[in-house]
C-alpha positions as CSV (number, residue, x, y, z in Angstrom):
1,M,38.7,4.0,3.2
2,K,40.8,6.2,5.4
3,R,44.2,7.4,4.1
4,K,47.1,7.8,6.5
5,L,48.9,11.1,6.2
6,Q,52.6,10.9,5.5
7,P,54.9,12.3,8.2
8,E,56.1,15.0,5.8
9,T,52.5,16.1,5.2
10,I,51.9,16.3,8.9
11,F,55.1,18.3,9.4
12,K,54.1,20.8,6.6
13,I,50.6,21.2,8.2
14,A,52.2,21.8,11.6
15,L,54.6,24.4,10.1
16,I,51.7,26.3,8.4
17,L,49.6,26.2,11.6
18,A,52.6,27.5,13.7
19,A,53.3,30.3,11.3
20,A,49.6,31.3,11.2
21,A,49.3,31.2,15.0
22,S,52.4,33.4,15.2
23,F,51.0,35.8,12.7
24,V,47.7,36.1,14.6
25,F,49.4,36.5,17.9
26,S,51.7,39.2,16.5
27,I,48.7,41.1,15.2
28,S,46.9,40.8,18.5
29,L,49.9,42.0,20.5
30,Y,50.5,44.9,18.2
31,F,46.9,46.2,18.1
32,S,46.1,45.5,21.7
33,A,48.9,47.9,22.8
34,D,48.0,51.5,23.5
35,K,49.5,54.1,21.2
36,T,51.8,55.2,23.9
37,D,52.9,51.6,24.8
38,I,56.0,51.3,22.6
39,A,57.1,48.0,24.3
40,G,53.8,46.4,23.4
41,R,54.0,47.4,19.8
42,L,57.7,46.2,19.6
43,N,56.6,42.8,21.1
44,G,54.1,42.5,18.3
45,I,56.8,43.2,15.7
46,Y,59.2,40.8,17.4
47,V,56.6,38.0,17.3
48,G,55.9,38.9,13.7
49,I,59.5,38.1,12.8
50,W,58.9,34.5,13.9
51,V,56.7,33.8,10.9
52,P,59.4,33.8,8.2
53,S,61.8,32.1,10.7
54,I,59.4,29.2,11.2
55,L,58.8,28.9,7.4
56,A,62.5,29.1,6.7
57,L,63.3,26.4,9.2
58,G,60.6,24.1,7.7
59,A,62.0,24.7,4.2
60,L,65.5,23.9,5.5
61,V,64.4,20.7,7.1
62,I,62.2,19.5,4.2
63,G,64.9,20.5,1.6
64,G,67.6,18.6,3.6
65,K,65.5,15.5,3.6
66,K,65.0,15.5,-0.2
67,Q,68.8,15.9,-0.9
68,S,69.9,12.9,1.2
């Protein structure tokens, strides 16, 4: 018997995967830059800021659905 995943569960999994991918991409950008490449390091930090933004957006969407 196969269980169908609920749309909310699929959304949560997608959010976690997007946040994890952003985190890994941020780490790779930051550490692949040379020590003198300030712009490369800043790009890694910028992408790292996406992680809490993605998770906060997901919390907002999921929390909004439960209230209505």
